[in-house]
C-alpha beads as a LAMMPS data file, in Angstrom:
LAMMPS data file: protein, C-alpha beads

122 atoms
121 bonds

1 atom types
1 bond types

-500.0 500.0 xlo xhi
-500.0 500.0 ylo yhi
-500.0 500.0 zlo zhi

Masses

1 110.0

Atoms # bond

1 1 1 -219.751 -106.242 -176.488
2 1 1 -222.895 -108.350 -176.045
3 1 1 -221.476 -109.874 -172.855
4 1 1 -220.233 -106.624 -171.361
5 1 1 -216.816 -106.270 -169.801
6 1 1 -216.630 -109.573 -167.923
7 1 1 -216.677 -112.312 -170.565
8 1 1 -215.628 -112.665 -174.187
9 1 1 -217.889 -114.241 -176.756
10 1 1 -216.817 -117.648 -178.044
11 1 1 -217.912 -119.003 -181.409
12 1 1 -216.904 -122.459 -182.592
13 1 1 -217.981 -125.369 -184.739
14 1 1 -216.486 -127.872 -182.301
15 1 1 -217.694 -128.766 -178.791
16 1 1 -214.356 -130.207 -177.635
17 1 1 -212.411 -127.123 -178.728
18 1 1 -215.001 -124.860 -177.086
19 1 1 -214.802 -126.765 -173.813
20 1 1 -210.995 -126.536 -173.777
21 1 1 -211.167 -122.766 -174.310
22 1 1 -213.861 -122.410 -171.629
23 1 1 -211.721 -124.393 -169.165
24 1 1 -208.625 -122.320 -169.959
25 1 1 -210.660 -119.163 -169.428
26 1 1 -211.940 -120.418 -166.094
27 1 1 -208.417 -121.275 -164.888
28 1 1 -207.025 -117.867 -165.882
29 1 1 -210.023 -115.726 -164.956
30 1 1 -210.459 -114.728 -168.602
31 1 1 -213.909 -116.199 -168.994
32 1 1 -215.659 -116.871 -172.284
33 1 1 -219.276 -117.684 -173.095
34 1 1 -220.246 -119.711 -176.138
35 1 1 -222.678 -118.022 -178.492
36 1 1 -224.674 -119.557 -181.351
37 1 1 -223.894 -119.902 -185.018
38 1 1 -226.388 -120.920 -187.675
39 1 1 -227.950 -120.357 -191.074
40 1 1 -230.455 -117.829 -189.719
41 1 1 -227.520 -115.588 -188.759
42 1 1 -225.620 -116.421 -191.927
43 1 1 -228.410 -114.938 -194.051
44 1 1 -227.602 -111.508 -192.583
45 1 1 -224.356 -111.364 -194.567
46 1 1 -225.818 -112.542 -197.877
47 1 1 -225.530 -109.918 -200.612
48 1 1 -227.391 -109.256 -203.852
49 1 1 -224.310 -107.592 -205.361
50 1 1 -221.413 -109.705 -204.113
51 1 1 -220.619 -113.145 -202.708
52 1 1 -221.260 -111.752 -199.230
53 1 1 -221.098 -108.638 -197.067
54 1 1 -218.588 -108.202 -194.265
55 1 1 -221.215 -106.527 -192.088
56 1 1 -224.773 -107.589 -191.363
57 1 1 -227.944 -105.939 -192.589
58 1 1 -228.946 -104.809 -189.085
59 1 1 -227.134 -103.324 -186.099
60 1 1 -228.110 -106.347 -184.027
61 1 1 -226.026 -109.509 -183.660
62 1 1 -222.825 -108.024 -185.028
63 1 1 -220.523 -110.457 -183.236
64 1 1 -222.516 -113.440 -184.505
65 1 1 -222.504 -112.046 -188.035
66 1 1 -218.730 -111.541 -187.827
67 1 1 -218.281 -115.169 -186.759
68 1 1 -220.545 -116.315 -189.605
69 1 1 -218.375 -114.295 -191.996
70 1 1 -215.252 -116.113 -190.781
71 1 1 -217.071 -119.467 -190.937
72 1 1 -217.578 -119.059 -194.677
73 1 1 -213.814 -119.263 -195.219
74 1 1 -213.206 -122.426 -193.165
75 1 1 -213.930 -125.990 -194.276
76 1 1 -216.645 -127.650 -192.175
77 1 1 -214.315 -130.494 -191.139
78 1 1 -211.729 -128.133 -189.598
79 1 1 -212.305 -127.279 -185.917
80 1 1 -212.114 -123.528 -185.338
81 1 1 -212.946 -120.900 -182.748
82 1 1 -213.344 -117.139 -182.738
83 1 1 -213.154 -115.030 -179.588
84 1 1 -215.061 -111.748 -179.636
85 1 1 -212.950 -109.688 -177.240
86 1 1 -214.352 -106.234 -178.071
87 1 1 -216.029 -105.767 -174.694
88 1 1 -213.143 -107.011 -172.570
89 1 1 -210.134 -105.264 -174.099
90 1 1 -210.348 -102.175 -171.902
91 1 1 -211.131 -101.784 -168.209
92 1 1 -212.419 -98.539 -166.731
93 1 1 -211.728 -99.742 -163.188
94 1 1 -209.439 -102.148 -161.333
95 1 1 -211.974 -104.926 -160.796
96 1 1 -212.693 -106.391 -164.220
97 1 1 -213.757 -110.039 -163.962
98 1 1 -213.511 -109.696 -160.191
99 1 1 -209.709 -110.082 -160.282
100 1 1 -208.180 -106.693 -159.467
101 1 1 -204.675 -108.141 -159.719
102 1 1 -205.519 -109.579 -163.148
103 1 1 -206.844 -106.520 -164.943
104 1 1 -205.875 -103.056 -163.812
105 1 1 -207.466 -99.965 -165.286
106 1 1 -206.647 -99.586 -168.984
107 1 1 -205.807 -102.178 -171.633
108 1 1 -206.442 -105.701 -170.336
109 1 1 -204.526 -107.911 -172.801
110 1 1 -207.542 -110.198 -172.448
111 1 1 -206.925 -113.540 -174.076
112 1 1 -203.151 -113.707 -173.648
113 1 1 -203.401 -115.745 -170.434
114 1 1 -206.297 -117.776 -171.820
115 1 1 -204.471 -118.786 -175.012
116 1 1 -201.239 -119.438 -173.085
117 1 1 -203.133 -121.809 -170.770
118 1 1 -204.912 -123.388 -173.743
119 1 1 -201.588 -124.127 -175.465
120 1 1 -200.027 -125.484 -172.265
121 1 1 -202.876 -127.982 -171.937
122 1 1 -202.699 -129.198 -175.527

Bonds

1 1 1 2
2 1 2 3
3 1 3 4
4 1 4 5
5 1 5 6
6 1 6 7
7 1 7 8
8 1 8 9
9 1 9 10
10 1 10 11
11 1 11 12
12 1 12 13
13 1 13 14
14 1 14 15
15 1 15 16
16 1 16 17
17 1 17 18
18 1 18 19
19 1 19 20
20 1 20 21
21 1 21 22
22 1 22 23
23 1 23 24
24 1 24 25
25 1 25 26
26 1 26 27
27 1 27 28
28 1 28 29
29 1 29 30
30 1 30 31
31 1 31 32
32 1 32 33
33 1 33 34
34 1 34 35
35 1 35 36
36 1 36 37
37 1 37 38
38 1 38 39
39 1 39 40
40 1 40 41
41 1 41 42
42 1 42 43
43 1 43 44
44 1 44 45
45 1 45 46
46 1 46 47
47 1 47 48
48 1 48 49
49 1 49 50
50 1 50 51
51 1 51 52
52 1 52 53
53 1 53 54
54 1 54 55
55 1 55 56
56 1 56 57
57 1 57 58
58 1 58 59
59 1 59 60
60 1 60 61
61 1 61 62
62 1 62 63
63 1 63 64
64 1 64 65
65 1 65 66
66 1 66 67
67 1 67 68
68 1 68 69
69 1 69 70
70 1 70 71
71 1 71 72
72 1 72 73
73 1 73 74
74 1 74 75
75 1 75 76
76 1 76 77
77 1 77 78
78 1 78 79
79 1 79 80
80 1 80 81
81 1 81 82
82 1 82 83
83 1 83 84
84 1 84 85
85 1 85 86
86 1 86 87
87 1 87 88
88 1 88 89
89 1 89 90
90 1 90 91
91 1 91 92
92 1 92 93
93 1 93 94
94 1 94 95
95 1 95 96
96 1 96 97
97 1 97 98
98 1 98 99
99 1 99 100
100 1 100 101
101 1 101 102
102 1 102 103
103 1 103 104
104 1 104 105
105 1 105 106
106 1 106 107
107 1 107 108
108 1 108 109
109 1 109 110
110 1 110 111
111 1 111 112
112 1 112 113
113 1 113 114
114 1 114 115
115 1 115 116
116 1 116 117
117 1 117 118
118 1 118 119
119 1 119 120
120 1 120 121
121 1 121 122
């Protein structure tokens, strides 16, 4: 949602993986933009009553807090990525991302082409 209806948020602990996803997005027109991770955001999901919360303590930075939540379950040495597609899953008009033939009005299936391209280039 932070990036509107034209790009999905990308969170990753690995530059090479991020670049491959960015390139696949560029090729398919399903663009992604890398957003930050870090301890300052991680603190938002700390809890006094449990190991952690699954939602942050403020309404701000929800996609980053969600990525930090996922990060807690993945070993640091394992490359991973999370795509925040909330803002790009639905198009109100026929020109999302500037590709009218790519995303008609309605559900966009954003990410299907991107991941297909990503897997082809593996």
